[in-house]
GUTORZA-297139 format. One record per residue: x, y, z of N, C-alpha, C, CB in turn; residue in three letters. Coordinates in pm, whole numbers, plus 50000, padded with zeros to 5 digits. Glycine has a CB too. Example, Ala and Ser with C-alpha at 12.3 -4.5 7.8 and 13.67 -1.06 7.14 Angstrom:
// residues 2
513194943150780512304955050780513204967050780511314955350905ala 512854977550708513674989450714512905000350787514084994050572ser 
***
This chain:
// residues 465
450888670778734451568667278531450178666678464452638646478483met 450168673878378449028673678290448688663078180449088684878230thr 447578659178148447368648678069448328648777916445788648978048asn 448698664977860449358666677795450338660577809449408675177783ala 451338661077922452868659277930453008644977906453568663778073gln 451958635077965452258626677965452238618277824451758623978057tyr 451228622777700451278623477573452438626277471450528630677560ile 453078639977593454248646077490455238635677516454898662777524trp 455488626777660456578616577701456568607277621456488610877827ser 454668601277620455018589977484455788593277345453628585277423val 455158604077300455638605577176457448604577141455028618977143ala 457628614677239459508612577276459758599177252460118615377455lys 459038590377397459758580377382459948570077244459338574677480gly 458428568277208458428563877044459258565376931457548568676991leu 459538577776949460378584276820461798581676856460148601876794arg 462268580777043463888581577078464558565777043464138585877269met 463148558877112463908544577209463288535077105463278540477414gln 461918538377046461428525576975462008527876818459568524076982val 461748538576750461588536676593463148532576556460988552476501arg 464298533376654465888528576573465718513276552467548531176686pro 464758513076650465068494676608464068489476553465318483676730ser 463018496076467462228492176379462558487876228461468500876384val 462518476876210463238476476094462288473375899464318463276149glu 461398471575979460218478575850459828487875820459178476675842ser 460198489975702460428507475654458868508075638461538512575475ser 457798503075645456318505875623455738509675782455478490875546ser 456348499375895455618502276018456868515476036455438486976155ala 457478516576016458248526876050457518544575999459748522275974arg 457658541075887456618553275830454728552575902456558549875618asp 454618542875937452948544076021453328547776153451878527976036ala 454808542676212455358551376337455458567276297456998545676384leu 455968571376232456248583676208455128593876228456728583976087asp 453628590676137452808591076127451838590176232452838586076057asn 452208581776354451408585876443452018589476553450548577976465gly 453218593276559453738603276713453438615576587456018601176814ile 453568622176496452598633676455451118634976512452428632676310arg 450578628676491449188625976558449778630576695448488608476549ile 450398621876750450398622776938450658636876972451778612777027leu 451818642976878452118657276929451108669276909453348661476864thr 449988666976737449008674376802448378677876892448548673976783ala 447568663476923446658660777013446988666377147446478647577017val 448788664577140449438669477323449168681477338451178669077367ala 449478689677211449458702977195447508709877206450358704977029asn 447108701577135445428707877195445368706177346443898697677128ala 445878695877446445438699577553446378704077632444808691277604leu 447378709477612447898718477673447428734977714448808717677610glu 447678736977815447218750477865448418761877831446908749478037pro 447488774277775448238780777682449038787677713447748786477612ala 450508789377676451798793677740451438805177796453018795577651pro 452568810977881452208820477969452918835477892452808815778133ser 451948837977757452118851477724451268857877745452388854277621thr 451038871677719450328881177821449008883477675451588899277895thr 447778881877674446638882077597446508899577577445288873477678ser 446318904377468445798913277411444308913577377446478914377320pro 443838904177372442148898677365441558894477540442088880277244leu 440628898477515439188892577601438668882477572438028899777598ala 438328871977637437658860877615437568851977702438018855977526gly 436738842577733436908833977861437098818477801435438835477971gly 437298809277848437488796277808436348795277746437778785977906gln 437168784377682435498775777566436348761077540434958787177327val 436128751277478436378737277396436918747777262434628724477362asp 438318743877218438008746177070438488731976987438888760777012ala 437648723777097438058713076987436138705276916439388697177101asp 435798721876881434018716676907433578703276795432698733376857arg 434408704776723433608692976593434738680276605433588701076376leu 434828679576720435718665376768437098660176741435098654776723gly 437668667876653439268664376599440388677076616439218660576418gly 441318673276582442758686276624442218696976534444808681676566pro 442158710876603441818720476522443128722376456441198732476588ala 443038728576304443678727176254444568742076313443178723276131glu 444098754076384445338763376440445668760076614444798781876421asn 446378757576603447558749476679447288761676831449648749976568ala 446528770776805446898782676921446048783376948447418795376912ala 444658778476940444118778177046443398768377121443618785377037ala 443708768477192444318764077304442528764577402445908776477359tyr 442098754277546440998757777579440628773777642440748747677659arg 442078781177704442188794177769442488802777631443458794977898thr 442878801677537442628814477433442128810577286444088822977410thr 440558800077307440078797177172439028803977164439818783677135gly 438298811577326437128818077261437458833977252435708814977350gln 438638837877304439088848777199439448853077074439668851577217ala 440208841577020440568835376922439658837076809440758823376956ile 438518831576860437398829876762436408846176759436368814676825ala 436408847076841435998864476865436308872376750436868872476992asp 437888871676800438468882776712438478873676516440528887576799thr 438848865376524438798863676380437398866376315439228849676348ala 436048865176431434748863576318434538883576309432798851276413gly 435318888776385435128904376335435908903976236435508916976430lys 437038895176186437728901576033437398894475999439068904675981leu 436318883176011435578874875925435268882875821434438868675982ala 434388895475875433488902375792434228914675757432108905175858val 436018917075763436208927375693436598925075564436978934775749ala 436548939675538437138940775367438598944075356436358953875273glu 439508946475467440578946575499440808944475605441008953975473ala 442148943975661443228943275806442848953175889444918945875783val 442148958475942442478971376044443458970976154441288975276117pro 444068981576131445718984276175445598979976303446419000676170ser 444528982076398444328981776539444248966076598442968989976569asp 444618954776477444298944376525445638937076483442928939476480phe 446278945576453448238939476414448908930476549449668957776398ala 448378935376643448528931276780448158917676804447778939476867gln 446848918076769446508903376786446948894476689445158901276794ala 447438896676598447848888176454448978887576524447868894676280ile 449718895576576450738891376632450538884876749451508900176643arg 449808883176814450028872476922449438859676912449618876977042trp 448848855776784448128845376770449538834876699446598849176669glu 450408844376609451488839276577452668839276648451658843076485lys 452638844976795453688842176881453318824176912453638854077030asp 451838823076959451398814677026451508800976871449788820777108leu 451648800276780452098791476666453058786976709452358796376539leu 454228801176703455608798476724455668781776823456308813976815asp 455198788576937455318780077069455278764977028454048783377178ser 453708765676968453108750576959454038744176836451218750276916ala 454998747876723455718741176636456788742076665455608743476525ile 457408749176773458178745876861458358732776932457988753276927gly 457278729876999457058714377074456718705776987455968712777182arg 456388710876868456008693776784457538692176739454588693476604met 458408700976708459498701576643460568692876730459828716176619asp 460458695176871461378693576945461508674576956461018702977083ala 459938669076909459678654076900460358651676751457858649476912val 459998656476657460038653076532461538654976489459028660876455glu 462848660776552463758660976511464928658476627463688671476439arg 463998650376731464728642476802465828627876790463878640876859ala 464978627776611466188616476614466478618676483465868599476651ala 467298614076389467498616876247466838608076169468828616676208ala 466278613176073464928609475965465768602275885463998622875871ala 465308591575844465498580475740464998580675645465238570075765glu 464958577575482464598569475352463368561075442466118558075269asp 462098564875419460898554875462460518549575351459648560875533arg 460508538075311459838527975189459168516875201460678522975110val 458598514875123457308499775163457838495874982454598505575209asp 457598482574985458098476774907456898464874858459408473074964asp 456108471874913454908456874911453278464574833454408449575147asn 453208479174830452028483774727451998478074600452038498074698ala 452908484774524452918478474368453808467674354453388488774256ile 453008453274296453578445874303454348443674163452878437974356asp 456448442074187456948441474064456528430373982458228441874073pro 456128419273988455958408873937454758410673799455618399674057ala 453968417573854452668422573791453248432173654451658432673920arg 454168439973720454408451273640455398442473544455048465873723leu 456378435873586456868430373495456288420473403457678426973540gln 455228417373432454248405873349453758415173215452608399673460ala 453418430273275453078434673176454098443173079452098440373217tyr 455168448273139456118447273026456708433972909457138451273095leu 456668425672945456828415172856456088413272759456828405572904arg 454648419772750453678417872629454328426872559452058420472643arg 455258437072583455568448472462456808436972345456668467872560arg 456588440572239457488435072154459188439772196456978440072004pro 459678426572210461148430572200461628428972370461338448572127gly 460688429172485460808426372609460088412272657460328438072675cys 459948404272576459468390472592460188385072742459978380672447glu 461858392372723462408383472861462878391872956463638373272836ala 462078402772967462578417473051462218412073211461408435072997val 463398416773247463428416573409463788428473465464358406773468glu 462538427173580462138434873680462928436273777461128431573723val 464028447273869464918445473983464848458374013466338439373966ser 465398454374182466198466674256464278472174236468078478174146ala 463538470674306462178478774255461888484874440460518464474160phe 462218495374419461658506074567460758514674562462608515474625arg 459618514974648458558520074654458888533174759457518509274692leu 458388546474692458858561374727457508559874847458798576574570ile 457558564374940456648566375032456498578775060456848560175133val 454858587575050454648596875078453678604675017455508600275083gly 453518601174863452368607974810451198604074863452258606774679gly 449988613574859448918612374910447778609374763448738625875009arg 447908612774672447308610974541447678595374452447858624274457ser 449298594774484449998587974348450608579174436451108597174236arg 451008567174367452538559374458453418560274319452358537474537gln 454548560474411455988561674290456898551174361457008580374277thr 457628545474285458608538974300459288538674172458308527674353ala 460608532574219462028533074148462158519574087463358536174252leu 462748512673977463308503373934464188500273824462648498373932phe 464178487673802465878487073696465288473573607467978481673819ser 465368470373474464918465573385465968461973313464088472173334val 466648447273307467418443073193466608437173104468468434373221ser 467198433572980466458423672853465358433172814465708406472905gly 465408447272788464128453372682465078454172598463138468572708gly 464218455572463465088463972340464968476772382464528463072176ser 463678483172418463698495972376463568505672555462198497872244asp 463658494972612463258503772769464238510072841462698494672884leu 464978522472855466108528672956465808517773086465808548373005pro 466668515373116467548508673232467098509973342468798512873248glu 467478523673391466198527173521465118535973460466838537373672his 464048533073543462858541373516461818538473653462118536573355met 460778550073679460298554273769458558550673700460958569573804val 458168546073827456328540273800455768553373900455718518373889ile 454738558973854453598561373913452428555373895453388571273901gln 451838556574015450438543173990449288555474075450738520374119arg 447888556674033447318555774095446808554474248447298552774046gly 445998557874330446098549774443444648537274388445848561174612ile 444718525874389443448516874352442408522674437443618499974384pro 441018518674386440128523074445439898537074495440098516274516gly 440748542174463440468555574494439878570574359441948558374563gln 439228574074404438868584474255439558593074248437588591774233ala 440168597874133440658609874150440418622574153441188610174105ala 440758631374223440248648574252440598653174070441658660674416ser 439408662274073439358671573899440598677773935437838685973849asp 441228682274050442658693673970443698682873938443618708174101val 443838670273965445078659573938444438657673797445278643474053phe 445988655673702445458652073572445518639473607446148656173440leu 445098630773433445418618273461446708612873422444528611373415ser 446668601873389448278595573393448588603073225448418572073404glu 447448601073141447428600773046447688617173012446358593273012ile 446898623273043447298634172999448838642973072446018641173012ala 449178638373167450998639473225451448633473070451678625473407gln 451338621773037452108620972939452588626572831451928615372914tyr 450868629672794451588643772681452458654572793449898656472580asp 451628660972841452248676672914454018669472916451318681973143leu 454558658872993455818657572973456668655072862456008651073034leu 456088651772781456418645872652456868662772613454948635972552ser 455668672172544455488684772550457068694072599454208685972654arg 456848694472720457848698272871459328694772804457468685373045leu 459698684172796460738674372763461398681072599459908656472754his 460478684972537461078687272403460928698372386460658680672294thr 460718709972495461308723372505462158726572552460838730472540ala 462858715372626463778718972725463938720972843464088725172710gly 462858717572905463138722373052463128707273120461818734573122met 463848708473250464438696773302463108685173362465558702473429arg 462198677173282461568667873313461778653973326460898669173262val 461168644373361461898632373320461328626073180461798621673439pro 461978617773097461508617173005459968606172993462648614972934arg 458868607872949457688598472986458388587272864455718606172957pro 457788576172951458178558372848457128556372825458858542472915val 456378555872881454958547172838454048551272950455118528572833leu 452658549072894451538550772977450208540372956451138565172954val 449598538373096448738527573081447378530673149449388515273137glu 445968530973120444858535873177444228521073203444008547073083asn 444628510373156443928494773180444138492073314444578481773092asp 443268496573418443478493773535443448477473578442558501673598val 443608469073478443558454873492444988452473552443238446673349gln 446048456573513447288454173540448078456373640447748457573473trp 447898468373716448158474173846447008475873922448788486373836leu 445588472673932444468477873937444058494673978443988469374014asp 445618502573879445228515673858446008519973741445418524373978ala 445388531573672446388537173576447458544073609445888544573497ala 448688534673478450078541873573450708546073490451108533473665phe 451798548273531452658558073426454368556873444452188575673459leu 455248552873319456698546573382457648561473256457098520773324leu 458388565673349459268580173261460988573173321458688603973359val 461688576673251462938576873282463608581073419463338583473195glu 464228575973460464828580673579465768586273539465158572273675arg 466228599873676466918612373605467808610473746465858629873562val 468908613473733469578613673824469668620973949470288614173779gly 469938622274063470318630174190469048625874261470588647874175gly 469098634474371468028633674479467148641874505468428632574583ala 466268639374585465368650074603465688664874688464288643374664pro 465718673174661466388689074704466068690774873465408704574601val 464778685874904464578685075051463288676775060464448700075125gln 463878664975100462578655575101461318662275212463138638175162pro 461828668275339460608672475446460228683875395460948674775606asp 458758681575341457858698075302458528706375377456088700675347tyr 458998709175496458678722175558460018727175569457878721975697trp 461628721475590462168724075589463188731175475462068718175642leu 464008741075463464538746975371465198744775309464808753375381pro 465748746575157467008742475026467628744575129467468751174865ala 468788737675061470338739575119470878744075085471108733275137pro 470878751174980471628760574949471038772474830472808753274912ser 471258786374828471038795774753470628794474584472128802074777glu 471838784774590471968782774413471088775474365473218776274355ala 470508765974411469468757774415467878761274373469538754074537val 468188771574501466658780874453466588790174347466118790374562val 467738796374326468058801974206467728792474065469538805474221leu 468268782074054467998774473958466268768173994469278763373950gly 465768766774091463968764374021463628780174000462458755174163leu 464318789573998463618803073908463828803473819463778815273923ala 464928800373761465468799373625464078784773526467608792473655arg 463728778073624463138762373601461388770473576463418747573789glu 461258781773734459568781573658459718795473563457898783973802met 460788798073538460658811173397460258802073299462298821073333ala 461078793573273461148781773152459278780273112462028762573233leu 459058774073248457858767673227456188775973178457788760773363leu 456788790973253455618801373246456008808873112455518812473389his 456928807273055457168810272903456778805472782458158809472882ala 456408792072827455638780372716454648785072670455128766772765gln 454258783772519452898789372486452298782972532452418791172374pro 451208785872566449648781072647448818774972555448668794172711val 448888778172379448008767572332448748760172232446688772672276asp 449658758372265451008740672236450988734672286452408737672241gln 452458737772449452428730972482451308727072645453588730972456val 450518737772628449158734772749447888730372685448648749372841gly 448088722672546446728719372547446788708872619446058717372424ala 445128708572644444648701672659444368700872824445178693772588gly 445308708172871445468715173058443708715073063446468738373090leu 443148722273142442308728173240442718741073269442248720773357arg 441398746873303441608761073309441668764373451440528769073237gln 442348769473512442378771173689441268774973710443348781473766ala 440498786773669439468794473690438288796073562440118807173730arg 436868800573569436478803673451436908816373385435268802973456glu 436548829773480436968840473433438608845773541435498850873438arg 439038854473403440158864973482440218878473527441128866273417tyr 438778884673518438188898273543438478900373714436378898573495asp 438688910473768438388913673920437318904573965437898929073947thr 436218904273904434788894673982435388883673944432938895573920glu 435958879173896436188859773860437128858973969437058852773676gly 438108867774014439188863874114438198866174282440838876774089trp 437568875174262436958880874423435588866974438436008903874412arg 434938862674325434138854274291435288836374385433868857074082ala 436368836474296436948827874352437798829974478437508823374266glu 437788837374567438328842074710437668837574805438348855674736leu 436518843074726435158837374849434798824074809433498846974847glu 434908816674730434458803074754435548794474808433928797074630gln 436948800574830437988797474926437368798275091439258808774896leu 437028811975032436918816875227435468812875282437038837975265ala 434698802375176433658800975256434158784975303432098803775176gly 434768779475213435308764375230436118763775356436278759175102met 436948776675378437628778475522436968778875617438328788575544trp 435698785775633434838789275720433978772975744433948803275657asn 433818767575633433218757975685433468746975734432678756075636asp 434488744675686435398732175724436468732275860436328729875593ser 436678746675901437698745775978437158742376154438508759975949ala 438018733876209437838730576325437038736276438438768729876350his 438378751376426438248762576488439008777576422438748758576620trp 438168783376435438448798776379439698803076397437618809476442pro 440548812276308441798812076359442228830576327442818798376270ser 442738836576357442998852476360443578855776230444048857776482ile 444478846576219445478845976108444558846275985446478832376114thr 443848832875976443048832475849442168841375787442388823875854met 441568847775905440848855675919441378868175857440538855676038ser 442438872775896443298884375861443598885075726444518884475930ala 443998867175685444378865975522443318870775449444668850875466val 442218865575444440758866175369440608884075358439248857275484ile 441068887275520440208901475462441358911275409439208910675603ala 442758907675412443828913375294443608904575154445628911075350trp 443098897575151443028893275020441628902174910442788875875045leu 440858902074981439918907174993439998921774961439538903975100arg 440808926275051441168944075008441948945474883442208952775129gln 442888933574858444188939274766443378930174591446428929674851his 442428920474613442068915974515442248919874355441118915574549val 441808933374349441778940674209443558946174174440508956474225ala 444108940074289445418941774199445758928174106446788944774305cys 445098921374077445378910373950445068917073860444628896873935leu 445498909273773445428907673593444928898373578446638906673499asp 444738895573406443918884273356445938874673244441918894373210asp 446478880173307447458876573237447648852573263448938889673316arg 448388851173146447938833073168449298825473134446478826173036arg 449808818273221450658804573184450248792473250452158805673220ser 451248779673186451238772173233452118768573392451348767473136ile 451028765573465451668766273602451038751273691451128783073685val 452208750873759452478736273830451698736273971454248733473860his 451278746174061450848741274137451578736374242450288735274089asn 452668730774236453208726074349454638722874335452498715374393asp 455358734674306456758736574262457478740074359456978745474162met 458148731974462458718734374545459808721274597457758739174623val 460648723274702461418714474683461528700074673461908716874736phe 460328695474757460218683174814460218676774639458678680674935his 459608687574534459088675274433460308682474337457008674474362asn 461618684574337462838687374261463638681774304463278698674248ile 464538670974183465508663274208466888676174153465258646874119leu 468148668974232469508681274234470678671774224469698692474400ser 471408675074151472838671474182473798679074244473408668874082glu 473868677974369474698694274429473388707274402476588699674290gly 473958716674331473148727174332472668728374195473788738974382asp 473138714574112472668717174033470878705973971473978718173963glu 470158717973958468148709273986468688697673858465888724673907ile 468378688673829468328676273722466918671973658468858662873796thr 465658679573785464268674273729463398682573794463888658673757ala 462308685873741461058690173843460258678273845460078703673793val 459508674573990458908663173926457578664973964459468649573964leu 456338656073943454588657774015454298671973964454398657574226asp 453648659473808452938679273735451398670473721453908689273488trp 451098665473814449218663373835448838674473862448528653773959glu 448878684173918448368695373958448198709573865449118697174062gln 449058701173770449478714773658448158718173586450788710273519thr 447918731273570447038737273451447738749073425445418740473482ala 446308759173333446548775173316445898777773432445928783873179ile 446888790373435446928797673521447368810873552447238792573568gly 447718817673627448378830673662449888826773691447638838273795his 451008830973634452568829173692452298827373790453638838973692pro 451648843873888451808844474030451368833074100451148855374081gly 450688823874057449908812974126451358803774168448578803974008glu 452298801874077453638790374125454578801974188454638779773964asp 454548814774173455708823074216455458826374386455758838174115leu 453758827774371453388830374518453608819474603451988834074536gly 453268808574533453468793074658455118788574666452448774774581tyr 456068791874630457438791874647458008802774686458008788574548cys 457168811774721457528823474803458008823674955456468830974799tyr 457358813775039458008809675172459138803275196457338802975231pro 459168793775094460598783375108461678787775035460418768075053val 461448801174945462228805974920463278819974968461748804874847val 462378825975088461988837375156463328829275301459748839775188ile 463198817375270463958811475406465338806575383463168798875471ala 465508813775273467228808275211467488822975155467348792475051val 466818825675048467478835275008466848847074994467998832274912thr 466978865874913466508873774929465228871974832467378883074926asp 464368875674804462948872674745463768881674607461148880374845trp 463968894074628464448900774517465738892874378465078913274602ser 466408885074463467458878474412466818867674324468378873374520lys 465598863374393464578851874314463998856174188463268847774403phe 463538868674205463008876374078463668876673971462808888874094met 464828883874017466238882973932466338875073838467328879473998asp 466448863573938466918849373825465708848473718467028830873920ala 464618846773767463198844473672463438854273590461618845973738tyr 463258865373616463188873373475464598872373359463028890473523arg 465388871173441466468869073377466428855273275467488868773484ala 465588846573305465798832973268464288834473171465928819973416ala 463808848773148462498844973028461198850273131462298822972972gly 461298851373212459708851873348459818865473313459828847373571gly 458218869173328457448882273316457788889273459455698879773289ala 457688901773444457628912873553456328909573640457538928873483asp 456148902373727455458901673811455478912173928455618890673838val 454288922073936454358930574061454598924374235452948937674052pro 455448930374336455248925174457453928923674515455918931574533gln 452968931874476451568936174538450968922174486450718952574473ala 451148914674386450598899474293451378888874400451378897374081gln 452728890774383453058880674455452578876474572454028881574470ile 452458884174646451838889874807450708880874814451228908174826asp 449598884674749448668882974713448628862474691448578894174593tyr 449098859374630449338846974587449628840374649449938845174518phe 451048847174750451388837074862450488834674933452338839974944ala 449968844074996448718842175076447638832375037448098854175083leu 447068831974901445538824374816446958811474865444758829574565arg 447778809674817448228792774830447968788974937449668788174815ala 448708795375066448468791575200446908789075248449088802275280gly 445578793775191444438788775174443828782075075443898795575191leu 444258784275023443748770074853444318755774929445188772974625arg 445978753774958446498742474973445908740875161448338743074923leu 445698746175238444888742875336443348737675321444938753275406met 442618744875220441258737675198441528725775150440288744075107asn 442478721775049442518706574971443018696175085443768706074822leu 443368703475199444408694275284443158688575388445938704675376val 442228702075408440998693775488440198690075404440148700775591leu 439658687675280439108681475222439418672175216438938684175151lys 440838670875168440868657775061441998650275203441828661674837gly 442158650575318442838646775350441908641075501443958655375330gly 441668655975603441208655975732439438645575708441118675675790arg 439048650875603437518649175596437258636975556436798658275508asp 438118630475486438158614975442438698606775561439158612175306ser 439248613575616439588602975807438358609575850441448607975956phe 438018614675900437008620775984435548610375944436868639275940glu 434968612775833434138609875801434018594175738433908619475744asn 435018588675789435528570375735435878565675634434708560775736gly 435948574975514436658571875373437628566575361436938580375303leu 438748569675488440358564075480440078562375633441928576175417ser 440668552475658441678549675824442768548175793441478536575926asp 443558556675683445188555175645445888564175741445628560175481asp 446908561875813447408567875910448048583375876448358558275961ile 448068580675739449078595575673447828603975626450408591975504leu 446638597375598445998605775582445338613175689445398601975509val 445248608175809444838609475925445988620875980444708595075997ala 447188622175960448268629776008448288643975887449818618676012ser 447608639575775447008650875680446378661075781445768644775566ala 445518659175844444548665575924444968670476042443568657875949gly 445618660576172446268668176270447098667276246446248667376378ala 448268671076150449428675576199449978687176105450388663776213his 449588685175953449668691775838449108703175847449218685675740phe 448168704375901447698718975883448368726675971446238721475904thr 448388721376122449008726576200449868735976166449428719276256gln 450888726676105452048734476051452258743775897453018724076051arg 450798742775853450278749275710450168764375813448398740775614leu 449428764475930448888775175955449588784376000448068773776017leu 450888777576082451938784976118452698787975972452808776976232his 453118784075867453668790775789452358803475695454498778875703arg 451738802175718450808813875642450898823575716449308811675617ile 451178822475890451448829875980452818840975944451588820276092ala 453728830175912454378838975896454598846675771455198835375937leu 453668841875681453898850175521453108864075550453018840275356val 452018860075604451188875075656451928884175745449818872175746leu 453098884575822453358890375914454798897775840453378880876045asn 455148889975755456148895075622455658908475600456018885675466ser 454318903375525453538911075438453198924375525452208902575387ile 452538922175586452508937775692453568940575776451328938375802leu 454478934375779455488944975822456298948775712456388940375933glu 456408945875596456908950075486456218967175417456618936775395arg 454638960475458453798974675392453628981075517452128972575303asn 453928982675619453498992275739453909007175720454168987175877ala 
***
């Protein structure tokens, strides 16, 4: 029996026998992330599945930098072959046709690895994970009582929603507040953690939500914003609570129906149709230049970040970068407001009706294809992409060529991978955070993300074969 089998057994035992008896929601959340790390480490110790490799290459330790490789296909028996092939693709300006077999081979290994992780993660029904200790409701109540007419306000039914890595969110109700909605949501920065430049401040989010709400988008109505950290140890934003539940709380699961997916197309089209100079006032530009050389410079920056940060090369990622280099000239300089995370874990619905689009902290001025490409893998998991684009155009969205959608779908994976490596895994490995949620981002999220990127790449290559 291998060491990997021991760890798989421990992970399954924790998931199926220990987790059901853990009553504390915060402890359950830590346990879930611990199990995810165990599955990533166990996979790294596995011998390669008995598939025929089209590549030559000897054994090598694929854990060269000390942590789990983002590439779950890089076993000790496949690591060198993957590294050699990825290295050849890394200097290519296009994806050579004779590399298609190697790309499919790595994808098959990723399918196998993610399947084993799924067997553990889905072994027991997922439950809502909450933690009612991170934001102090008594301090929030004291703050609200400073407002005229709210001296007797009472905060009740306070419930933290666990899961955000850059913000904390909680639901609560109030009574005795003359001008406050009865049910609200608070979003607070992480105390002591400097905000990334890619995230909007609470004040900027308040201004943006006000304009989008007035424009008729389904977003929460902002109530107030506070930038003074003395009250809750970080800046925070209050919005009116909207009815509905997350369409899909698990980032990796598809939406439950085609109707809600087409609803996303309509909301995205409405966002992209907003006048940039008015509704987008004050938002950062996603990049300095929108001509071909500007896009090319951005791509090389993203490629450099991956090459500098990855614990092990990937045929998939090298092929993605080569494909992007080959097709970067298809892009144009159109601009719109882009959400940058507009998928179903950030969307509320009642049945098939979307009630709110949430989490606007990464909003910027960019190309509409950025949002379209980002949602591409989750849309095609439910419905045909042409139906989504038909709904998008019918709601006022521009006609974005498929070549640009393909580009931005692959770019989204590369960009998100870099964000997780820099903002999650590196924070953990460099000792800046010992949070198990941050650890799981590097050990678990990256491997699933690489699998998703492989699925998108193969769909594009097969469609254009």
